[in-house]
N, C-alpha and C positions, 0 to 999 in steps of 0.2 A: 915430942908433941904436947903442949899442955890441955889441962879437961877443956878448957875454952876454946881452944882450937880445934880439937875432936867435935865439941858440940857445933860450932859455926859450920865445919866439912859436913856434918850430918845435917844441921837444917837446910843448907845448901842442896845436900842430896836429895833431902825431902820435897823443897821446892820444884826443884828439877822434875821430879817425880809427879807432883802435883799438875805440873805442866803439860805430861804426857799422861795425864791420867792412870798411871798405873797404881795399882795396891801397894801400899807399903809391905813387906815382909815383915814379919814379928820380929825377927832380930835387929830390924832398924828401932824398933821400941827398946832394945836392952843395949845398954853400953857396955859393952864387954860381958861381964855377970851382972853387972849393977844395974837396975831397972833405972831411968831417966828418974831424977828428983823433979817434984811439982815444979820448982823454980826454971828447970830445963825447958819443961814442957811452958811456961809462960814465954819462955823466949823464944821459944820454936812458934808458938800460937802467935806471937805479936809479929815474926816474921811474915806468917802466913797471911795476917791481917791486912798487914802495909800492903802485901804485894795484890788482894784483894780491891783495896783502896786504889793502886794503880789502875787495876783490870776496869774498875768501874769509871774512871777518869779516861778509859781509852789510851791511854799512855803505853805505849809498848815497854816491857820492862826490859831492859836490855839483858842477854842471852850470860848467864854467868860463866 
C-alpha cells in the first residue's frame, strides 16, 4: 500500500468517526511513527470541509 492509499484510508476513517461523533484517538494522528505532515492535514481538512458543504446543502453523503 502506498503512502497515499494509507492517507486516503485514514481520512475515510476520520470522516466516518466524525459522522459517529467519536473523538479521534491520538494514534490516528500519527501514521506509524511519523506524525502527519502539514500537506496531509491539508488533504484531510479539505475532505472534511467538502463533507460539511454537503451537509449544508442537506444532501446525504453516501455511506463509504
